[in-house]
N, C-alpha and C positions, 0 to 999 in steps of 0.2 A: 553101643551105638543101635546094634539090631535089637536089645531088648526094649529099648525106649522107644524105637518105630513102632514093635509089635504092642507095645503097651498102648500107644496112641493110636494105633489099628483097631486094637478092640474096643477103647473109649468110641472112636467113631461109629462102629458098627453097633455098638450099643445105644448110643445116642440116635441113631436112625431107626432102631427097633422100637425106642420109646417114644420117638415123634410119631412112626406109624401107630403105635398103640393108642399113644393121644387124639389122634385123627379117627381111631374107629370109637373110642369112649366118647368123645363130644359128638361124634356122629349119632349116639344113641339118642339123644334130645333134638327132634327137629321141630321148625316152625311149622303153625297151623297156617292156614290158608283157606279160602273159599265161602267164608261164612263173619255176618258181623260179631266181634269180638274174639277174631284170632289173634293168636298169642305168638309173636314172632322172637326168635333168636337174635339179640341183639350183639353181644360178646359170649364167648367163652372160653375157658383154660383152666387151667391144673396149678395148684400149688402143692406141693408134696403129695401127700397120698388122698388129696381132696380132688376131687372136678366139680367145676361150677359153670352155670349158665347165667347170663344177665339177659332180661326177657322184655320185650316192650307190651304191657298190657294193658288193652282196649278198656274202658268201663264208661258205665254213666255216672254222671256225679249227682250232686242232690237235686240238681234242678232237671233233671233226666237227660243232660246234653252231653255228647260224646267228649271223652276225656282220655288223656293217653298219660299212665304211671309206668313204673318199672318195677319188677320183684326180682328174686335172686332164687337158684334152687341148687344147694349145695350137697354132696355125696361123695362117699367115701368110693375108691376105687374096689376095694372088697366087696362091697356089698352089691354093687353094677356086674360084676363078674361070678355072683354067685346066681344068676338065674333066677332069683326069687324076687318076689316083690318087695319093697322097702318103706317101713312105715313112717309117717310124716309126721315132724315135728315142726311146727308153723309159729315161728316168734313174730308178735303181733305189734305192729305200728311202727316201730323202732325198728331201724336195721340190725339185725345180727350181721356182724363183720366175720371175714373167714377163721380169725381166731375164737371167739367166742362159739362159732359153729362148729368148730373143730372136735371139741369136748361130744358134742352130741352126736355127731356123725361116727367117731370111735365108738361109740356105744348101741352102733347101727341104724340109727336114724336117719333119714334126708331132711334137711332142713332147707324150709321154704320163709323167706323174708321180704318186705320192702326192700326196695335197691333206692336210696336217696342219692341224688345227684348234686351236691353240696359245689363240686367244682363250677359248673356254668348255671347251676340256677335253674337246669329246665325241669328238673324232678325233684321239687321242693319236698318236705315232710310237711304231707297236707294236715289239715285241721281234723284234731282226733273225732272231735261229735260231727264233722262234716264230711269231706270228703275221702278222709280214709278211711271211713268204714266201708264205703262202696269199693276204693281199692283194694282192701283187705279181703273182701268178700271175693272179688273177683280174681285174686292170687290164688286164695284157698280153691275155688273151683277150678283154675286152670293146673294148679298142681294134683288134682284128683282127676284130671283128666292125661296126665303122665303115664305112660304104659308101665314105668317100673315102680311105682309108686302104690303100696297099698292102702287103698282106699278106707278100709275098714278100722285101720290102726292111725289116727289122727289126733295127736295132741296140739292144745293150744297154750300159749305161754306168753307173759309179756309182764311188764313192771310200771308202775305208774299209770301214765296214759296208755302205754302199752297192756296193763293189767287190766284196765276197763275195756281195751280190745279185744283180751283174751277171751274174757266173760261175754263180750258181744260176739264174739265170733262163735263162741260154744253155743250162745243161745240160737243162732242163724243158720247152722251149719248140723247138717246130719250125715251118717253118725261121727260122733266125737267119742273119743275114749275117756279123754281126760284133760283138766284144764290146771294149770299153776299161773296165778296171778299172784304179784307180789307189789304191796302197798298199791292196792286200784283205785282208781276213783269209782267207788261204787255209786254214788250219789251226787250229782252233778248241781242239783236246786242247792244244797248246803255247801260243796267246794267253791261255786262260784261266790257265791254270798261272803263265806269264810275270807275269798281273795279281796273280795271288793271292798269288805268293812275296814280290812287292815292295809288297805293301799296308804291311806293318808298319814299312819304311824309307820310304815316303812318307807315311806319317804318316795313313794312311785307317783309321777314318773321322774321328776327332776333330779332327785338323789342317785347318784350310780352304786349299783349294788353294794361293790367293795366300800361305801362309805355308809350304808343302809344299817341301823341297828338289826334287821332282820333280813340279812343279805340273799340268801337263797330264796326266801319267800316274796322279796322285793322282784327278783329277777325274772319268777314265774307268773309274776302279778300280770304279765302282758295277755297271759292268755283269755283273761276276761275284759277283753277289749274288743274293738269293732273289728280293727284290723293289727295283727300284730308287726313290730318294724325288724326285729331281730331275724324273722323267717317272711318273705313275701306271699303270705296267706291270709285268709280272713282269721281273725280271732273268734271267740265263742259268739260274740256279739251280734259279730257280723253274719252269723250263720242263722241262730235263734232268736235275737234280738236282746235287749238288756231286761225285761221284766223277768226278776227273778223269782215272779209268784207265778209266770206261764206255766201250764201243764207240760211243754216243751222240754223243760230240763227233768222233770219227773221221766219223762217217756222216753227220754234217751240215756236214762241212767239205768244200770244192771238192776236195779233194787223194783222196775217196775216189770222186768220179764224173767225174773227167779223161777217163774214154771216152764220156761222154756228152754233153762239149763237143766239137763237130766241126768250129764255127766258124772264122776267123782271130782272134785274140785278142792284143790289146795291152795289156801290164800294165806299171804303173811303180811303181817303189819306190824307196826313199832309203837309203844308208849311216847315213844321223844318223837315222832314224825311232827314235824312243823308245818309239811305241805299238802299231807293228808289225815287229819287227824282222825285215829282209831273210832273215836265216838261215833262215826257212821257205820260201824262194824258192831257194834257192843255198847250198852253202858255201862257194863261192867269194867272192872281194872280202871278206875280213876286214879289219875296222875296229877294233880292240882300243879300248878305253875306256880313258881316264886314272882309274886306281881312286882317285887323290886328289881327283878333282873330285866323285865321288860319295859316297852315305854309306854307311858300312859295314855289309855285308849285300845288296847291290844283286845282281840277279842277272840274267844273260841268256843262259846256254849252252841250247843249242836241246837237246839230246841227253839232257843230265838233267833238263830241265825239262819233256819231254813223257812222259806218265808212261803213255800208253796207247801200245803199241807197234807197231799199224798204224798210228801216224799218226806215225812216228819217221822220217819219210822226207820229204825236200826235194821240193818241185815239180820240179824239174829231174831228178832222181832217176826219180819216176814217168812225166814225160812221154818221157824220153829223150832223148838230146844229139842226134839227127839232125832231132828236130821242134821243137828251143826253141833258140833265138839272144838272147844278152845284149849289149846296146849300154851300155856304159859312158860316162858322160856327164861331161866335166870341168867344176868352177865356170866358168861365164862371166863374163864381163867387165860390171860395173856391180850384180853381187848383191850383196843385204845379209846380214848375221847378225842371226838373231834375237835380240835381248838379253833377260835374264830380267824386266828391267823394262817391256819391253815386253808380255811375256808375262804378264804378274801385271797390268797395266794401270796401273803408275806411271810410262809413258814412253809417247810415243806412237810406232806403228809408222813404219818406215823407210818415207821416201816414195821413188817412180820404182824404177828397178831396170833388171835387164837388158830386152834387147830379146826377142820371144817366139821360142821354138825350136820347129821343127816335129819332133815326137817321132819319132827315127829307128825302122825298122822294115824287115824283110826278107820282102819277098813272099814267099820260096820255102819259109818256115818257117809252120807254123801258130801257135805261140806263139812270141811276141816280149815281151822283158822290156828297158825302157828303166829304167838303173840311174843314178840322181842320185849322184855320188860325191862327198860331202861330209865323209869322213871318217867321224869317230866321233860317235854323239850328245854333246849337252851334256845333263844332268840336267833343265834346262828346256825342253828342245826338244818338238817335236808331232812330226807327220809328216815334217817338212822340218826340217833347220837352218838353211837360208837361204831367202831368198825368189824361188824359182824361177817363169818364166814357161815353161811348156813344155807345149804342147796338142797333140791326136792330129789333128789338121787333115788332112795327107794320107791318113793311114789310113781316116779315117772318109769321107773324101770319095772314096777308092777302092772302097771295098765297097760303098757307094752306088750304084755304077753297074755294078760287076762283075756277071757272071752267075752264079748260084748254081751252085758245082760240083757235079759229080754225086756224088763221094765226101763232100758234104755227110751223106748217110744211109748211115750205116754199121750192120752188123748189131745193134750194142749201141742205138744211137739209135733205130731203128724199133722194137726189142724194149721199149723205155722209152715210145715213144709209144703202141703197142699195149697196154702196161700203164695207160696213162691213160686208153685206149678202154674197157677191159675194168674198171677200177676195181679192179686188184689191184695196187699200188706194192710192188715188192720194195724190201729195204735201208732200210727207214723206221727210225728211231731212237727209242728207246723213253723215255717221258716219264717224270717223276720218278715218277710212281705206278704206273709198269711197262705202262701202256698203249701201243701202238703210234701215234706221231704221224700225224695225219690229214694229208694233203699234195695231197689233192685237193679239185676242185671240185664243184659240182651235177652230178650224173652226165651230164646229156643234154647240158650246156655242155662237159662234159670230153669227151665223144664227139664233140661238134661240131666242136671245136676240133682234136683228134686229126685225123680223116678231113680237117676243111679244109686244115690242113697238110700233109698227103700228098697233096693233089689240088695245093694251090700247086706243091710240089714237083714231081709228075710232069708238072704242066702247063709246065715251064720248057722241054723237050724231049724228044722221041721217046726221046734217050738215057737221060733221066731215069726214063721212065717204064719202058721197061725194066730199068734197074736198080732200080728199087722193085719191081717184079715178080718180080725176080731173089733179090730180099734176102728178099723175103717169103717166097717159096716154100721156101728153106732155112730160114727160122725155125721155132720150135717153137710159138710162138703165132700162130693161125688165126681170128680172129672174123669173116673174111669170106668163108671157106671154104678149101679147099685152095690154092688158086691166087687170085688178086685181080688186077684190071686197074683202068684209070682212070675206065670203063664201070661197074664195080662200086660203086666208091667214090663216082661221082656218083650213083648210086641211093641209097648209105646215107645220103649225106649230104641229099638230098632227102625221106627219109622223117623225118631227125631234123628239120630245117625244118617238115615238115608237123605233127609232132609240138609244136614250139614254137611253132605258129600262126604262124611268119614267112612 
């Protein structure tokens, strides 16, 4: 009896100590206050070795009006207790839940992500080409203000529309150490025209996805609408209009701002992708479909479907052959092909699968593309025809440790950072109502983030500081005077922090 009592007492003491520890850990992240755009903590908690905070993130939407979204920051106790700043792994557009974040947290990252309120619909998944860009930018800027985050070690990551967002965030933020984008939409002019052309043969909108000859393509076709019905937000046409010849669809696409993406990039595509055909990345590795398997009228040709002339170029053509390398991956042993019955829920998904492959890449090239060579897609395919296990572990780990290269700052990149500081972005797409889309956060926060990013870069080494001064001197935007220096940028940042009350 005494033994049981002692065990119970020890358990109670341990629980109280853990509770006190949790309170201390959760208090390491506080709400901001006193300025426009201040982020506040909504909830916090722990899950095993993870600590997380859900935060309310004010931002300006595509019309420039105030709006509220939510984000989440997840980090392991071990990193918080280390006393060192933690590098940031930002998962774009789609939410990275605790289970998925745990892998990266256990590799020493703090994971930031959008938090979507599916339960009450208060914080829906925003339109990727619309308000989601602005919300993701606001979350990145906030995460870079968190005291225990390493601002110079930011990795952008995402898949599908999240892959588009990862490339967009890599272009709009500085410094960014590296970017991984799986099956990304890099050419909206082609992608939307492809979806639009195949709406009739997929049975959209009347035919339920499970009864469609192309069930997954049918399900995602609502993106190319004025308003989506599965999520209470605008569709792509509701943001930029339905004219697929419009420059808006080129300007919103990563192919239009490749020069602003200066970090190493690892993209993954598949020849069997029915949703984002790899022809927008390269014209190489064609895998012609069997027309007998597809409904009559199915279209897939990149050139004829891309109605905007500026967008009728592949990523390879824009980047240039010397700066991009393709890695063709054959089907590994043990891989399973997805059946139509499994896709529509009439049969279980295959169990097991191949061993994980570390995604190949060449450190001498800025752009790497891993291509899953699956042959042509089948009508029921999604992003892949087979059940791959292939992750970018080596790439992510390398750039988590590698020093920021001096050439991360280019004239184009500096000009974009200074555009943000001055509140005058160039090359913004026009909305459906003819007004320019707003892509800026609250002015003082944009200024603070722009200056802080330049200082983070310049503080890397004397060579970085000299390069910044040289590129600034040759540029045409001079918000800090004819010349600038680390000392001047420090003074500008101090004035901004004072104005924010920080």
